[in-house]
Structure formats: C-alpha cells, structure tokens
C-alpha positions in Angstrom: 0.1 0.0 0.1 1.1 3.4 -0.8 1.8 5.5 2.4 2.4 9.3 2.6 5.4 10.2 4.8 6.9 13.9 5.5 9.6 14.6 7.1 11.3 11.0 6.3 14.1 11.2 3.9 15.1 8.3 2.0 17.7 8.3 -0.9 15.7 5.9 -3.0 12.5 7.3 -2.8 10.4 10.3 -3.8 10.8 13.7 -1.1 6.9 13.9 -1.4 4.1 11.8 -2.0 3.5 8.2 -2.1 6.2 6.1 -0.4 6.0 2.4 -0.7 7.2 0.9 2.6 8.0 -2.8 3.3 5.3 -4.9 5.1 7.4 -4.7 8.5 7.4 -1.2 8.6 3.6 -0.8 7.5 3.0 -3.1 10.2 4.5 -1.0 12.8 2.3 2.1 11.3 -0.8 0.1 12.2 0.6 -0.9 15.7 1.5 2.8 16.0 -1.9 4.0 15.2 -3.8 1.5 17.5 -1.4 2.6 20.2 -1.9 5.9 19.8 -5.2 5.7 19.7 -5.1 4.6 23.7 -2.9 7.3 24.7 -4.8 9.5 27.3 -2.9 12.5 27.6 0.5 12.2 25.5 3.0 12.1 28.8 6.4 11.6 28.4 6.0 7.9 30.1 3.2 7.2 27.4 5.7 8.5 24.7 8.9 6.2 25.8 6.2 3.2 26.0 4.8 3.7 22.5 8.7 4.3 21.2 9.3 1.0 23.2 6.4 -1.4 21.6 6.4 0.4 18.2 10.2 0.5 17.6 11.6 -2.1 19.9 14.3 0.2 21.4 14.6 2.3 25.0 14.7 6.0 24.1 14.9 8.9 26.3 13.1 12.2 26.0 14.7 16.0 27.0 13.3 19.2 26.8 15.6 21.7 24.4 17.4 24.2 26.7 16.0 27.7 25.6 13.3 26.6 23.9 9.5 26.5 25.1 7.4 23.2 24.5 10.5 21.4 22.3 12.0 18.1 22.9 14.6 15.6 21.4 14.4 12.3 21.8 17.5 10.0 21.8 17.6 6.2 20.4 20.5 4.0 20.6 22.4 2.9 17.7 20.5 -0.4 17.6 17.3 0.9 16.0 16.8 0.1 12.4 18.0 3.1 10.3 14.8 2.6 8.2 12.7 3.1 11.4 14.2 6.6 12.2 12.4 8.5 9.8 9.0 7.2 11.6 10.0 9.0 14.3 9.9 12.5 13.1 7.1 11.7 10.3 4.6 14.2 10.3 1.1 14.0 8.3 -0.8 16.3 6.9 -4.0 15.7 5.0 -7.4 17.1 4.8 -8.4 16.1 8.4 -5.1 17.0 10.0 -2.2 19.4 9.8 1.2 18.3 10.9 0.3 15.4 13.3 3.5 13.5 14.6 3.4 9.8 14.3 4.7 9.6 17.9 1.8 10.6 20.7 3.1 14.2 21.3 0.7 16.7 22.8 -0.8 19.6 20.7 2.0 22.3 21.2 5.0 20.4 21.5 7.6 20.5 18.9 9.6 17.5 18.4 13.1 19.2 17.6 15.4 16.5 17.0 16.0 12.3 17.0 19.4 11.9 18.0 20.7 8.2 17.1 23.8 7.4 19.6 26.9 6.2 18.0 
C-alpha cells in the first residue's frame, strides 16, 4: 500500500507523495496507530512506552534548552535505520495538519531525533 510520509528522507524515494514501504514498516504504522488511539495525555512515560512497543528500543526524552514546548528524542544505535524517519514523521491531509506519528501533545514540537553512536 502507498503511505504518505512527510519528514522522512530516503535517498531511493521521492521527497513527497506516496512512498512504498515494506510490510514490516507498514505493520509498525498499524501497531503505532492502534497504540496512539489508546494514549490519554501524551505524557513522557506514554511516549517512551510507545517507542518501546512500536520501535523495540529504549529511548529518552529531553526538553530543548532555551525553547518552550520542544523536545529531543534520543535512541540507541541499535535501532533499525529505516525506522529513524518514522520517529519524526509528520502527517498532513484534509483532516489534520502536521500531526506527528508519535503521541506528542498539541503544542509540543519535536526538535530532533538523536541516534547515539
């Protein structure tokens, strides 16, 4: 199935529009959407559990110094490189504008996804 992903740069795919993804990544989208529908407040513990379940890695969330309502997410290098883009994926369509794949509350901006060496 074609999936529209914004903010995920892949050298072999177009910068915008429909991107064909593997079955494994598409299943992660489905699991992520199911879990995101169960999130009640978008708290940091809920975000960390979401990342653990959907991406199978332990992550940390830190506020960005000097910025209001901005966070960085740090993940280990053991994460599959093809999944790093999903952490910062943004969806925009007729129903919603700039919705993160992650369960981040409205008003909070994801500044960066940091992959440890």
